matplotlib code that plots the C-alpha trace (Angstrom):
import matplotlib.pyplot as plt

x = [-7.8, -7.0, -8.2, -11.2, -10.4, -13.1, -15.2, -15.1, -11.2, -10.2, -8.5, -5.9, -2.4, -1.8, -4.3, -2.3, 1.1, 1.4, -1.8, -0.5, 2.6, 0.9, -1.6, 1.4, 3.0, -0.5, -1.0, 2.6, 1.9, 1.6, 0.2, -3.5, -4.0, -6.2, -9.1, -10.9, -10.2, -13.7, -13.1, -9.7, -11.0, -14.0, -13.0, -13.0, -16.1, -18.1, -16.7, -16.3, -14.1, -17.3, -19.0, -15.8, -16.0, -13.9, -10.4, -9.2, -5.7, -5.1, -2.0, -2.9, -5.8, -6.4, -4.0, -6.7, -8.8, -12.5, -11.7, -10.7, -13.4, -11.3, -12.0, -9.6, -10.3, -13.4, -14.1, -17.0, -20.2, -19.8, -16.0, -14.9, -13.5, -9.9, -7.6, -7.4, -11.1, -11.6, -9.6, -11.4, -14.5, -13.7, -12.5, -15.9, -18.0, -15.9, -16.3, -19.9, -21.4, -21.7, -20.2, -21.2, -21.4, -20.5, -16.9, -18.6, -17.9, -19.8, -22.3, -19.4, -18.6, -22.0, -21.9, -19.1, -15.9, -13.0, -11.5, -8.6, -5.6, -2.1, -1.5, -4.6, -3.7, -1.7, -0.7, -2.5, -0.8, 2.1, 0.7, 2.6, 4.0, 3.0, 3.8, 6.2, 4.2, 3.3, 0.0, 1.1, 1.3, -2.3, -3.0, -1.0, -2.9, -6.2, -4.9, -4.2, -7.3, -9.1, -7.4, -9.4, -11.6, -12.0, -12.0, -11.3, -8.5, -7.8, -4.1, -3.6, -0.1, 3.4, 2.6, -0.6, 1.1, 3.8, 1.4, 0.7, 2.8, 0.2, -2.6, -2.5, -4.3, -4.9, -8.6, -8.7, -9.3, -6.1, -6.3, -3.0, -3.0, -1.3, -2.4, -5.2, -3.2, -2.8, 1.1, 0.4, -3.1, -2.3, 0.2, -2.2, -5.0, -7.1, -8.7, -8.2, -11.9, -11.6, -15.2, -16.8, -14.0, -14.7, -18.4, -17.7, -15.7, -18.3, -21.1, -18.9, -18.5, -22.1, -22.2, -24.1, -22.3, -21.1, -23.2, -20.6, -22.2, -24.6, -22.2]
y = [-26.6, -30.0, -33.0, -34.8, -38.5, -41.0, -41.5, -45.3, -45.6, -42.9, -45.6, -46.1, -44.7, -43.2, -40.6, -39.4, -40.0, -39.5, -37.6, -34.3, -34.0, -34.9, -32.0, -29.7, -30.8, -30.4, -26.9, -26.0, -27.1, -24.5, -26.9, -28.1, -31.1, -33.8, -34.6, -32.2, -31.9, -33.3, -36.4, -37.5, -40.0, -41.1, -44.7, -45.0, -42.8, -45.4, -48.5, -49.0, -52.0, -53.6, -53.4, -53.9, -57.3, -56.9, -54.4, -53.3, -51.5, -48.8, -46.6, -42.9, -40.6, -39.6, -36.4, -34.6, -32.3, -33.3, -36.9, -38.4, -38.4, -40.2, -44.0, -46.2, -46.7, -44.7, -41.4, -38.7, -39.2, -38.0, -38.4, -40.6, -44.3, -43.8, -46.6, -48.7, -48.9, -49.3, -52.9, -53.5, -53.0, -55.2, -58.2, -57.9, -58.0, -61.5, -62.6, -61.6, -60.8, -57.1, -54.0, -50.5, -47.7, -45.0, -45.1, -44.0, -47.0, -45.5, -48.4, -50.8, -49.0, -49.2, -52.9, -53.1, -52.9, -50.9, -48.8, -47.9, -46.1, -46.2, -42.4, -40.5, -37.4, -36.3, -32.7, -32.1, -33.3, -35.3, -38.8, -40.4, -37.6, -38.1, -41.7, -41.0, -38.3, -41.0, -42.1, -46.0, -46.2, -45.6, -48.6, -50.8, -50.3, -50.7, -53.9, -55.0, -54.0, -55.8, -58.8, -59.6, -62.0, -63.4, -61.1, -61.1, -58.9, -57.9, -56.9, -55.8, -55.2, -55.3, -52.1, -53.3, -56.6, -55.0, -54.7, -58.5, -58.6, -56.4, -59.0, -61.6, -64.8, -67.8, -67.6, -64.6, -64.8, -62.8, -62.5, -61.4, -60.6, -58.1, -54.6, -53.5, -50.7, -50.8, -51.5, -54.7, -55.9, -58.7, -60.2, -61.7, -59.4, -60.1, -63.8, -63.4, -63.1, -61.5, -60.5, -63.9, -65.5, -63.1, -63.8, -67.5, -67.1, -64.8, -67.2, -70.2, -68.2, -67.7, -63.9, -62.1, -61.4, -58.2, -56.7, -55.4, -54.5, -51.9, -48.7]
z = [-10.3, -8.6, -10.5, -8.9, -8.3, -9.2, -6.2, -6.2, -6.5, -4.1, -1.8, -4.0, -2.9, -6.4, -5.4, -2.6, -3.7, -7.1, -8.4, -6.8, -8.8, -12.0, -11.3, -10.8, -14.1, -15.9, -14.5, -15.9, -19.6, -22.0, -24.6, -24.9, -22.9, -23.8, -23.0, -21.2, -17.5, -16.7, -18.6, -17.6, -15.1, -17.2, -17.6, -13.9, -13.2, -15.3, -14.0, -10.1, -8.9, -8.3, -11.6, -13.9, -15.7, -18.3, -18.9, -22.1, -21.7, -24.5, -24.4, -24.2, -25.5, -29.3, -29.5, -31.8, -30.2, -30.0, -30.5, -27.1, -24.1, -21.5, -22.5, -24.4, -28.2, -28.0, -29.7, -29.2, -31.4, -34.9, -35.0, -38.0, -36.6, -36.0, -37.8, -34.8, -34.0, -37.5, -37.1, -34.0, -35.8, -38.8, -36.2, -34.4, -37.7, -38.3, -34.7, -34.3, -37.5, -36.9, -35.5, -34.4, -36.9, -34.0, -32.3, -29.0, -26.7, -23.5, -23.8, -23.3, -20.1, -18.9, -18.8, -16.8, -19.5, -18.2, -21.1, -19.3, -21.0, -18.9, -19.7, -19.2, -20.7, -23.9, -25.4, -28.5, -31.6, -29.5, -29.0, -26.1, -24.6, -21.2, -21.2, -18.3, -16.4, -13.5, -14.9, -15.3, -11.5, -11.5, -14.1, -12.1, -9.0, -10.8, -12.1, -8.6, -7.3, -10.0, -9.3, -6.3, -8.2, -11.7, -14.5, -18.1, -19.4, -22.9, -23.5, -27.4, -28.0, -26.1, -24.2, -22.6, -21.9, -20.0, -17.2, -16.7, -13.6, -12.1, -12.3, -9.6, -9.4, -11.6, -12.5, -14.6, -18.6, -19.9, -23.9, -25.3, -29.0, -31.4, -31.3, -33.9, -35.1, -38.9, -38.2, -36.4, -36.8, -39.4, -37.0, -34.6, -34.0, -37.1, -36.5, -32.6, -32.1, -28.8, -28.3, -28.3, -26.6, -23.7, -23.8, -23.7, -20.5, -19.0, -19.9, -18.6, -15.1, -14.9, -15.9, -18.7, -21.8, -23.1, -26.3, -27.9, -31.1, -29.3, -29.4]

ax = plt.figure().add_subplot(projection="3d")
ax.plot(x, y, z, "-o")
ax.set_aspect("equal")
plt.show()
């Protein structure tokens, strides 16, 4: 069955030029593909171009069945916190004094935080296996689309920072640090205070702060 593009983003060339080939490849997969089909575009369904205020780029969905639900770094309610998300919350507690107890970040998305992975699918148990499927073209086009007015872009790690050329304009807030993964968090993620910095930028631009701790 063809994937249904998110309504507010269907004007992007990706959905006509690239998605059909991806859909064909997914249809031929013998492996279990995550997240479930209805959640593949969940991040873009939750945040239209008009409502997006902050972008956090991830790499690909969690490869464990029942964990990923279409939002980068987020997990379904009741799932134990993945290691990167634990580190994100540890930094948030240092930055803001508290952190959520659940890993479900849909409350962030509801406030205009686009939690976008650069690959929207992954075979179960095979992290990063769909990195060359073509999804990155969507990420590039989304970032270009969102460059039309000042926004905050949170880019954790080299992979996310590789998309900087697709962010145009000079008035954005672009935060680049190490990734929150246990392999790199102590090389510049811890102590970076991304949440208060994004909120300070939003406030300085006359916008409402994000309630990060209410997840």
